[in-house]
N, C-alpha and C positions, 0 to 999 in steps of 0.2 A: 819446562818450556815447551811449548807448544809451538811446532812448527808449522805452516800452510802454503802447499807449494803449488803456481798454477803453471799447465804445462804450456798455456798458450801465452805469447807475447802481448799486450795491451797496446804496444807501440806499433806491432808490426800488424796487427790485427788487422781485418778490414770491417765493415759496419756491423755485421751480423754479429760476428768475434766476439767485439769491443763490447756491444751489447749484452753481450750472455755472460760475458766473464764479468763487467759492473755490477750486474746483477748478482752473481757467485757473491764477488767481494763483499756488496753489501748486506747481501743476507749474513754473512760472517760477521761481520761491523755489528750490527742490530742484536745477532745472538750471543756475540762475547759478552757485550756491555750488560743484557740482559742477566747472564751468566755470572756475574760479578754481584748483581741482587744475592742472586740463589746461594752463593757461596757465601756474603757476609751475613744472610738467615743462618745457617750452617753454622758457621763459626759461633754467633752468639747464642744458640741453642747448646753447641758444644759445652760452652764455657759451664754455661748455665746450671748441664749436667755432673760436671769434676768437681764444682764446688765443695763436694762433700766428699768426696773420694779421695781427691788430689787436689785441697784446698790451696796449695802452695802456688802448683802449677797455673791455676786458676787467676790466682792474684797477680804471678809473672806475666802475664799476656793477657790480664785483661785492658792495659793503659792500648797496648797497639792493637787489640782488638777494637778499642773505643774510637780510636783515631782513623780507622780501616772506616769502620759505622760512618762515623761524622764526616767522611769524605764522601763516601757515597750517596749521603740521605741529603748535602745539601747540595749536591748535582739535579738541580730538579729537570732541565735537559736529559737527564739520562734516564729519569725515573718516565719522563714522560713516553723514552725511544719501548723502554719494557714494556709500561699499561698499556700503550695506544700503539703500538708498531710491532714488536715483536712475537712475547708472549700471548699479548689480547690485541688481535685487531682491531682497531676502533674504526667503521667506515664512515662514521660523522667527522672524526680527525680530518682523514685521507681526502674528504672531499672538502673542509675547510681548507687546507695547506694546497689543496689543487686551485682553487680559487684565487689564491694569491700568489699565484704564479705569473709572471709577467705576460701580457698579451704577446707577444712576440715570440716566445718562448717556443721552442720545436719541440713537438712530440713526438718523438719517432718511435715507429710501431713496427716488429719485423714476425712475420707468418712463415712459420718453416714448413718440410715438405711432410714429415712426421708429425704426427700427433703431439700436442702438449709442448711444441717447438715454436711456441708463440710467446716473444715477448715485446711489454709495453717499459723501454728502455727510460722514459720521460719518470713512467712511476717511484722508481725507486731514487733517482736523481733529485725530483722534488725533495720526498720525504727526508733522504741524506742531507741536504742545502736548508730545510725548515730545522733540521737538528743543531747545524750549524750556527742558522741565523739567533735559538735562542739560546747555545750557549754563549755564545757573542754580544748577546744586548743589543744584535740587529745586526751586528759587522760580521759577514759570513768568513770574510780571512781570518780574524782575531777566533771567532770560534771556531773554527777547522784547528787551530791550533792548541785552545782548550782541550777540543775532544783529544785531539792525539795524546797530550801529553796526559791527561787525566787516566785515559783508558790504560795507557805502560804503567802508568806511577803508581796507580791503584792494584794493577795485576803483580808489580814485583814488591807491594806491601805485601798482598794476600801470599804471594811465594814463598815470603820469611819469614811469615806469620806459621803460616802450617809446617815449613823447615824446623823453627823453631822447636815445635808441638813433637813431629816426629823424631825429634833429638834428644828430646827432653823425656819421653816414652820411655827411647830406648837407651839413655842410658840408666832408667830408674830399674830397667830391667834387665839389666848385666850385658845388654847387647854391644856396647861399645868396651873395648879390651884396650885397647892403644889408640893414639891417634898420631896419624897421620897427616905430615906436611905435604900436600902435593901440589905442582906445578902446573897451568895451562898457558904455555905458549903463546906468545903475541903474533904468531903464525894463524893460529887458527881462531882467533877471538879477539872482536875490539875492544877497545880500551877499558878500564875497569869501570864498573856501574854502567855500561850501556850493553844493549843487546845484542849479543855474542851473535856474532855473522861470520860463516866458513869464509874462506878466501876461495877464490877459483883456482881451482889446479891449473891452468892455463895463465895465470898469471904469478907474478911475485910480490905486487900491490896491492890493497886492500880495493876491496870490491864495495 
């Protein structure tokens, strides 16, 4: 599980800091979605390669791989993000969604003293809003929930799939000798099935 930590607090940041934080966050989200597609293609390619060398393994993981592939393929909004925003920037698409923006939309422009420190805060906001609207069939709030749930659940599926294959490869090659049962205490993680979030050392309650 990858963790991404921002030094700045978006709740306390000034207007310029908040714009730059949002832009970095949106960029990470777009590329995370796009990378899920790349991982799907890599998994499918791998299964194709081991059909002859490890046929039983290929057969045992095929169902899970198909579920992952189906979840990704049916998310049309995610395909739009990958094909027109993240990896292959489509200027016509960007112009189209900019034209959809409400006439009273605030278009913030931040220019810094250093070269390169120029930000169009509205550009990322409009692109992300278009993603939410497409995912939610016109309902931005519903789309936000769909995008969040899809990203988290798909990433978990991929992690389980990867762990299963690695575990079986280790087992086939005799790298697992004894099974050991371990315990992760509640003081360090969230409830089972949720994302593990370390607790603050200054607090005895979950944060």
